[in-house]
C-alpha positions as CSV (number, residue, x, y, z in Angstrom):
1,M,-0.1,0.0,-0.1
2,R,1.0,3.7,-0.4
3,E,1.9,4.5,3.2
4,C,2.1,7.6,5.2
5,T,5.8,6.9,5.8
6,A,6.6,7.6,2.1
7,S,5.0,11.1,2.4
8,Q,2.9,12.5,4.9
9,A,1.2,14.6,2.3
10,Q,-0.1,11.3,0.6
11,C,-2.0,10.2,3.6
12,T,-3.2,13.7,5.0
13,G,-4.8,14.9,1.7
14,K,-2.5,17.8,1.4
15,P,-1.3,18.6,-2.1
16,H,1.9,16.6,-3.0
17,R,4.7,19.0,-3.7
18,G,6.4,16.5,-6.2
19,A,5.4,15.3,-9.4
20,P,1.6,14.7,-9.3
21,D,1.8,11.9,-11.4
22,A,4.7,10.2,-9.4
23,T,4.3,6.9,-7.6
24,P,5.9,7.2,-4.1
25,S,7.5,4.1,-2.7
26,H,5.8,1.6,-0.5
27,R,8.4,-1.1,-1.0
28,S,11.4,-1.8,1.0
29,G,14.9,-3.3,-0.3
30,G,16.9,-2.8,-3.6
31,G,15.9,-2.4,-7.0
32,L,15.7,0.6,-9.4
33,S,13.3,3.3,-8.8
34,R,10.7,5.0,-11.1
35,D,13.2,7.8,-12.1
36,A,16.1,5.6,-12.4
37,I,14.3,3.5,-15.2
38,K,13.2,6.7,-16.6
39,Y,16.8,7.8,-17.0
40,L,17.6,4.7,-18.7
41,A,14.7,5.3,-21.0
42,I,16.2,8.5,-21.9
43,L,19.6,7.2,-22.5
44,A,17.8,4.5,-24.9
45,M,15.8,7.3,-26.6
46,T,19.1,9.4,-27.2
47,L,20.8,6.4,-28.7
48,D,18.0,5.7,-31.0
49,H,17.7,9.3,-32.1
50,I,21.7,9.5,-32.8
51,A,21.1,6.4,-35.0
52,Y,18.2,8.1,-36.9
53,I,19.4,11.5,-37.2
54,L,23.4,11.2,-37.4
55,L,24.2,7.5,-38.4
56,E,21.5,6.6,-41.0
57,P,22.7,9.4,-43.4
58,L,26.1,7.9,-43.2
59,L,25.1,4.3,-44.3
60,P,24.9,4.6,-47.9
61,G,28.6,5.8,-48.3
62,T,30.1,3.7,-45.5
63,T,32.5,0.8,-46.3
64,G,33.5,-0.2,-42.8
65,Y,31.3,-2.0,-40.3
66,M,31.3,0.2,-37.4
67,V,28.6,2.7,-38.5
68,P,26.1,-0.1,-39.4
69,L,27.0,-2.1,-36.3
70,L,26.4,1.1,-34.0
71,Y,23.2,2.1,-36.1
72,H,21.6,-1.3,-35.6
73,L,22.7,-1.7,-31.9
74,F,21.2,2.0,-31.1
75,L,18.0,1.1,-32.8
76,S,17.7,-2.1,-31.0
77,L,18.2,-0.5,-27.6
78,G,15.9,2.6,-28.6
79,S,12.7,0.6,-28.3
80,F,13.2,0.4,-24.5
81,T,11.9,4.1,-24.2
82,G,8.1,3.8,-25.6
83,P,6.8,1.1,-23.4
84,V,8.5,2.3,-20.2
85,M,7.3,5.7,-20.7
86,I,3.7,4.4,-21.5
87,Y,3.6,2.3,-18.5
88,F,4.7,5.1,-16.2
89,L,2.1,7.3,-17.8
90,M,-0.5,4.7,-16.8
91,E,0.7,4.7,-13.3
92,G,0.9,8.4,-13.1
93,Y,-2.7,8.8,-14.4
94,Y,-4.2,6.7,-11.7
95,Y,-2.3,8.5,-9.0
96,T,-2.5,12.3,-10.1
97,H,-4.6,14.5,-8.0
98,D,-5.3,16.6,-11.1
99,P,-5.7,14.8,-14.4
100,R,-6.4,18.1,-16.2
101,A,-3.1,19.7,-15.0
102,Y,-1.2,16.7,-16.0
103,A,-2.9,16.6,-19.6
104,K,-2.1,20.5,-20.0
105,R,1.5,19.6,-19.0
106,L,2.1,17.2,-21.6
107,L,0.2,19.2,-24.3
108,L,2.4,22.3,-23.5
109,F,5.6,20.5,-23.6
110,A,4.5,18.6,-26.8
111,L,3.7,21.8,-28.6
112,V,7.1,23.2,-27.4
113,S,8.8,20.1,-28.7
114,Q,7.2,20.0,-32.0
115,I,9.4,22.3,-33.8
116,P,12.7,20.6,-32.7
117,F,11.1,17.2,-33.7
118,T,10.3,18.3,-37.1
119,L,13.7,19.9,-37.6
120,A,15.4,16.7,-36.2
121,F,13.4,14.0,-38.3
122,G,11.9,16.2,-41.2
123,Q,14.9,15.8,-43.4
124,L,14.8,12.0,-42.8
125,N,11.3,11.0,-43.2
126,G,9.8,13.8,-45.1
127,A,6.3,13.8,-43.2
128,L,5.1,16.0,-40.4
129,A,4.2,13.7,-37.6
130,G,3.5,14.4,-33.8
131,N,6.3,13.8,-31.4
132,M,6.3,11.3,-28.5
133,L,4.8,13.8,-25.9
134,F,1.6,13.9,-28.3
135,T,1.6,10.1,-28.2
136,L,1.7,10.1,-24.5
137,L,-1.2,12.6,-24.5
138,L,-3.3,10.1,-26.8
139,C,-2.5,7.4,-24.4
140,F,-3.7,9.7,-21.5
141,G,-7.0,10.3,-23.2
142,V,-7.7,6.5,-23.8
143,L,-7.3,6.1,-20.0
144,Y,-9.5,9.1,-19.3
145,V,-12.1,7.9,-21.8
146,Q,-12.1,4.3,-20.2
147,E,-12.6,5.9,-16.7
148,H,-15.1,8.5,-17.5
149,E,-17.4,7.7,-20.5
150,G,-20.1,5.2,-19.6
151,N,-21.6,4.8,-22.8
152,A,-20.0,1.7,-24.7
153,G,-20.7,3.0,-28.2
154,K,-19.3,6.5,-27.6
155,R,-16.3,5.0,-25.6
156,R,-15.5,2.7,-28.7
157,R,-15.8,5.6,-31.0
158,A,-13.5,7.8,-28.9
159,Y,-11.0,4.8,-28.7
160,L,-11.2,4.9,-32.6
161,L,-10.5,8.7,-33.0
162,L,-7.8,8.4,-30.5
163,F,-5.9,5.6,-32.4
164,C,-6.6,7.4,-35.8
165,L,-4.8,10.2,-34.2
166,S,-2.1,8.5,-32.9
167,L,-1.3,7.2,-36.4
168,F,0.1,10.6,-37.1
169,T,2.4,10.5,-34.1
170,D,5.7,8.8,-33.0
171,W,5.1,5.2,-32.1
172,N,2.2,5.4,-34.1
173,T,0.5,2.0,-34.4
174,L,1.7,0.7,-31.0
175,A,1.2,3.0,-28.3
176,V,-2.7,2.8,-28.0
177,P,-2.9,-0.7,-28.2
178,F,0.1,-1.2,-25.6
179,V,-2.3,1.0,-23.2
180,F,-5.0,-1.7,-23.8
181,F,-2.9,-4.7,-23.2
182,L,-1.2,-3.2,-20.0
183,R,-4.5,-1.8,-18.6
184,P,-5.9,-5.3,-17.2
185,A,-2.9,-5.5,-15.0
186,F,-4.0,-2.2,-13.1
187,H,-6.9,-3.1,-10.7
188,V,-8.3,0.4,-9.7
189,T,-10.9,1.5,-7.2
190,R,-12.0,5.2,-6.8
191,V,-14.1,6.4,-4.2
192,G,-15.3,10.0,-5.0
193,A,-15.7,13.0,-2.7
194,G,-18.8,12.5,-0.6
195,V,-21.6,15.3,-0.1
196,A,-19.9,16.6,2.9
197,S,-17.0,17.7,0.6
198,Q,-19.4,19.4,-1.7
199,T,-21.4,21.4,0.8
200,G,-18.3,23.1,2.2
201,D,-19.2,22.8,5.9
202,E,-15.9,22.5,7.5
203,A,-16.7,20.6,10.6
204,T,-18.8,18.1,8.4
205,M,-15.9,17.9,5.9
206,K,-13.3,17.3,8.7
207,E,-15.7,14.5,10.2
208,E,-16.0,12.8,6.7
209,A,-12.2,13.0,6.3
210,S,-11.9,11.3,9.5
211,R,-14.3,8.6,8.5
212,R,-12.7,8.1,5.3
213,T,-9.2,7.8,6.9
214,A,-10.5,5.0,9.2
215,A,-12.5,3.4,6.4
216,S,-9.5,3.3,4.1
217,S,-7.5,1.0,6.6
218,A,-10.4,-1.5,6.7
219,T,-10.9,-1.2,2.8
220,A,-7.2,-1.6,2.2
221,G,-7.1,-4.7,4.3
222,R,-9.9,-6.3,2.5
223,M,-8.4,-5.4,-0.8
224,N,-5.1,-6.9,0.1
225,E,-6.6,-10.1,1.3
226,R,-8.4,-10.2,-2.0
227,H,-5.5,-9.7,-4.2
228,V,-3.4,-12.0,-2.3
229,Q,-5.9,-14.7,-3.1
230,L,-5.4,-13.5,-6.8
231,G,-1.8,-14.4,-6.6
232,I,-0.9,-10.5,-6.6
233,D,2.2,-9.4,-4.4
234,E,1.0,-7.4,-1.7
235,N,4.0,-5.1,-2.0
236,T,2.3,-3.9,-5.3
237,L,-0.8,-2.8,-3.7
238,R,-0.9,1.0,-3.2
239,Q,-3.4,3.5,-1.7
240,C,-3.7,7.1,-1.7
241,L,-6.0,9.6,-0.2
242,H,-6.1,12.4,-2.8
243,P,-6.4,16.1,-1.9
244,S,-9.9,16.3,-3.3
245,G,-11.1,13.5,-0.9
246,R,-10.8,10.9,-3.5
247,Q,-9.5,7.5,-2.2
248,V,-7.6,5.7,-4.8
249,Q,-6.8,2.1,-4.5
250,L,-4.5,0.4,-7.1
251,G,-3.3,-3.1,-7.3
252,I,-0.8,-4.3,-9.9
253,D,-1.4,-7.9,-10.9
254,P,1.9,-9.4,-12.1
255,V,0.3,-12.1,-13.9
256,E,-1.8,-9.7,-16.2
257,R,1.1,-7.4,-16.3
258,R,3.3,-10.0,-17.8
259,R,0.5,-11.2,-20.3
260,G,0.2,-7.7,-21.5
261,M,3.8,-7.3,-22.0
262,G,3.8,-10.5,-24.0
263,K,1.0,-9.2,-26.3
264,C,3.0,-5.9,-26.7
265,L,6.0,-7.8,-27.6
266,L,4.1,-9.9,-30.1
267,L,2.6,-6.8,-31.8
268,F,6.0,-5.1,-31.9
269,V,7.7,-7.8,-33.6
270,V,4.8,-8.5,-36.1
271,L,4.6,-5.1,-37.3
272,N,8.4,-4.5,-37.4
273,V,9.1,-7.7,-39.2
274,L,6.4,-6.6,-42.0
275,S,7.6,-3.0,-42.2
276,R,11.5,-3.6,-41.7
277,G,12.2,-7.2,-42.3
278,P,12.9,-10.1,-40.3
279,F,16.4,-9.2,-39.0
280,D,15.5,-5.6,-37.9
281,G,12.1,-6.7,-36.7
282,V,13.3,-9.2,-34.2
283,S,16.5,-7.5,-33.1
284,E,14.7,-3.8,-32.4
285,A,12.8,-5.9,-29.9
286,L,15.7,-6.1,-27.6
287,G,15.0,-2.7,-25.8
288,L,11.5,-3.5,-25.4
289,C,12.2,-6.7,-23.7
290,L,14.9,-4.7,-21.5
291,G,12.3,-2.2,-20.7
292,F,9.8,-4.8,-19.6
293,A,12.1,-6.8,-17.7
294,C,13.2,-3.4,-15.8
295,I,9.6,-2.9,-14.8
296,D,8.7,-6.5,-14.1
297,R,12.0,-7.6,-12.2
298,L,13.8,-4.6,-11.1
299,Y,11.3,-1.7,-10.4
300,N,10.8,-1.2,-6.7
301,G,7.8,1.2,-6.9
302,R,9.9,3.9,-5.5
303,Q,10.5,7.5,-6.8
304,A,13.6,9.6,-6.2
305,T,13.8,10.6,-2.4
306,T,15.6,14.2,-3.5
307,H,15.1,16.8,-6.1
308,R,11.6,15.4,-7.1
309,R,10.8,18.7,-9.0
310,F,14.1,18.4,-11.1
311,H,13.3,14.6,-11.9
312,Q,9.7,15.5,-12.8
313,Y,10.5,18.3,-15.1
314,F,13.9,16.8,-16.7
315,F,12.4,14.7,-19.3
316,Y,10.3,17.7,-20.6
317,V,13.0,19.9,-20.8
318,Y,15.7,17.3,-22.4
319,Y,13.4,15.9,-25.0
320,P,13.1,19.1,-27.2
321,A,16.7,20.3,-26.0
322,H,18.4,17.0,-27.3
323,L,16.4,16.9,-30.6
324,L,17.8,20.7,-31.2
325,L,21.2,19.3,-30.4
326,L,21.2,16.5,-32.7
327,W,19.7,18.7,-35.5
328,G,22.5,21.2,-35.1
329,L,25.1,18.3,-35.3
330,H,23.4,16.9,-38.1
331,A,23.3,20.3,-40.0
332,W,27.2,20.8,-39.2
333,L,28.3,17.5,-40.1
334,M,26.4,16.9,-43.5
């Protein structure tokens, strides 16, 4: 469960001053934190972009083996990034106390990153496409529709629209299906703000908050027992009382998660084999396998304990900055 010892703000209902989409720790022991895995994803993304922007133009005229070797190695590791970012986006969606602020932040930095993305990749693919932050925003939209749209017909139409929009972004045919494959691993229970929270009566609100806090312990115990019966590691069960008064309980089913990861891998390989050939289609799945392995075997459920604001915004700033740098290097070298 997400415990008070991780952060007093998480259980008192006070706004969390770190990343609203972060997942505070509830586990003990070693392993890699959420931020550590994200930095590995950033490194893999950088290698992938170096391959596309700097190495790919050199392939036609090269006579040695080093450039092709680095090119294929960097591309193989580059697939680490997409699924890791999508998985952590899903975690972040269920834990953020303000989904709209989260979506606005994604949209803002997606717009900021679009010009660097177009400069960096336009000379290679010749087509305008949305950058990875637009992809993540559409994945966020899938989760939002799934949670808030009760009409099955409207929900399916919204899914179709989001998938069609994703075809014009990075990770086009993969991102939205990945969300559907991984979603069954997340067992989510939301308890909305009660009447007392809506009335504005302070005494009643305090009484309601106390009642919820007491009830959450009992509910957590029942949830823990139920998920243990399902074979879910109790260390992956989390709970949070949001500033809005919403109680969010999230259990991660490792069996469903591995099943979803297997589906993601199969889809990736099939589409890559069809578009890039058998060798590239299989070899470029290396990074994806490593990314899922980090989440499944090494992820300890923690976020960084220091400089959380820095970790929260580093990717948003690094993403357009490194694209501009690589574009400048390409222009200078070529």
